[in-house]
N, C-alpha and C positions, 0 to 999 in steps of 0.2 A: 637304437640306431637298427636300421633295416637293412640287412646285406643281402645282396643279390648277386648271383653269378651269372655271367654271360659269356660272349666269345671273347671280350677283352681281358676279362678277369673277374675279381670281387668288387663290387660296388658298395659303399657303405653311405647311407642317407640318413640324416638326423630326423627322428620321428617328429620333432617339433616343427621342422620346416615342412614336412609332408602335412601334418594337422592343419598349420596355418594355410598353406596352398588350397588344401580341400575345403577349408571352412570359407576361405575368400571366394572360391569358385560357387560353392553351393549357395552362399548369400548372394551372388551377383545374378541367380536366377531369377525370372519373372515369378512373383507370388510368394517368394520367401519373404517373411518378416524377420526372420532371426534364427540363431541356433540356440539349442538348450544344453544344460548342462548334462552329461550322461555318465552314468557311473559313480560309485563311491569315492573313487580318486579324485575326480573332477569336482565332486561336490566338496571335500575336504579341502582341495587346493582353492577352490573360490571362496570358502568359509575364512580359511587363514590368511589368504592373501587379500581378501575384500576389493578386488578388482575384476574387470571384465578381461577374460583370457581372450585373445584372438582365436584360439583354436578351440573353443569349447564346443561340445556336441558331436566331436568327431574321435571314434575309437578305431585304431587300426591293429589288426592280426596278420601274422605272416603264416603262409603255407606254402612249402617249397620256396619256389622263387617267385610267388605271386603274392598279393596283399589282398584280404578282405576289409573292405571299409563299411562301417557303420555311421549313419548320421542321423542325429535328432534335430528336427527342425520344428518352427513354428510357421504356419502358413497364413495368408491374408485372406479373410472372408470373401466368399464369391468367387473364387478362382477353381479351376478343375483340379483337385487333388492328384489325380490319376495323372494328368499331364504334367504337372510340376515334377512330381517324384519320377516320370520317365524322362524329362528333361534334365533332372539333377542326374540321374544315373548315366546318361550319355556323356553329359559334359565333363563330370567328374572324372569317370574312366577315361576320356580322350586326354584331359588336361594330365593327369597322373601319368599316362603312358608317354605323351609326347615331352613334357617338361622333366620328368623325373626319371624316365626311361624304365619303370617298373611295371610290370604287367598286372592289370587288376582282374582277379577272379570273379569278385562280386561287389557290388555297391548296394547296401540295404538302407533304405530311408525310411525311418519311423517319424511319423508327423505326431508331435506329443502336445501341440497347441494350435490355436485358433485366434487371430485377433482381427478386430474390425477396422 
């Protein structure tokens, strides 16, 4: 649960909701072929559950009233990786701020793979 204090009071938002929102937003960007499993916890969950999680490849950390997002993606061969990552950073930051009402400190995009 991510808890944020604002002028109205304390707001709690499910990390599962945020991860799914962020994952869907990143996957909708041009050139993104998919999300990759990130971290030991997601690896164990995918191994035990044997299913594709809708929110894999997204790690969220909270710092004060802001969040830091780490994304692990696979991109399509032949596209400009710099343009893709810049697009993802802006789009994810905007969507999280507008839909969830949480200020984003940074979005870190890690390109883990390349597909044809």
